[in-house]
C-alpha positions, -999 to +999 in steps of 0.1 A: +000+000+000+015+033-011+006+064+011-003+094-009+005+130+000-024+150+013-019+187+006-047+197+030-031+178+058+002+193+050-013+228+051-027+220+085+007+209+097+023+241+084-004+262+101+001+243+134+039+246+134+045+277+113+080+268+100+101+298+091+137+308+083+156+303+115+173+335+126+179+330+164+190+304+188+155+303+203+140+297+168+165+269+163+157+253+197+120+254+188+126+237+154+148+211+170+121+202+195+096+196+167+121+176+147+129+155+179+092+148+183+088+138+147+120+118+146+108+092+172+076+081+155+063+067+123+056+098+101+029+103+076+040+116+042+030+151+053+048+149+086+079+136+067+077+166+044+076+190+074+104+170+090+126+174+060+118+211+057+127+217+093+160+198+090+169+219+060+162+251+079+181+239+109+211+229+088+212+263+071+211+281+104+237+260+120+261+263+091+258+300+093+257+304+131+280+277+143+307+276+116+321+311+116+348+318+091+379+304+108+403+327+089+384+359+097+377+351+134+396+323+152+382+337+185+346+328+174+358+293+166+375+291+200+344+302+218+323+279+197+345+249+206+346+258+242+308+258+243+304+226+224+330+208+246+313+221+278+346+236+287+352+270+304+378+297+300+393+284+332+397+249+317+416+265+288+437+286+311+446+255+332+457+237+300+477+266+285+490+277+319+486+314+312+455+334+320+467+365+302+473+346+270+438+331+270+422+365+278+442+381+249+433+354+225+396+356+234+395+394+231+414+393+198+444+412+212+468+383+205+470+365+171+473+327+172+507+315+161+514+279+150+525+268+185+493+281+202+472+267+174+487+233+179+480+234+216+444+245+210+441+216+185+453+192+212+430+206+238+399+203+216+411+172+196+408+191+163+431+201+136+454+231+145+445+246+111+411+256+125+430+283+144+460+291+123+462+298+085 
């Protein structure tokens, strides 16, 4: 048995959830909650269409919001990785051993050289090239 797509039911879902371009973290969290709900159940064709739409909107937002240009702003990458790793500035200071260096890096007063980039790569278990060009 093949399920057919019901445009009226899809319209009802769109009206209920009001999907839109995601511009804020709050919008993203709301879309993620809907996706999470849809993810764990057997979806109708209409729900699957809404699910795919929301995933596309979430991916677009997260690519723009969570993947800042590493060459233009290594500080943003560093802050992003700290947040994602559930680490604090104090954790980074303990690893690098120099509070002033961490403060200067995070405020953009100090450029990241190859040595610091390699240390940060080790700390976050990522490639040093994320921090150094």
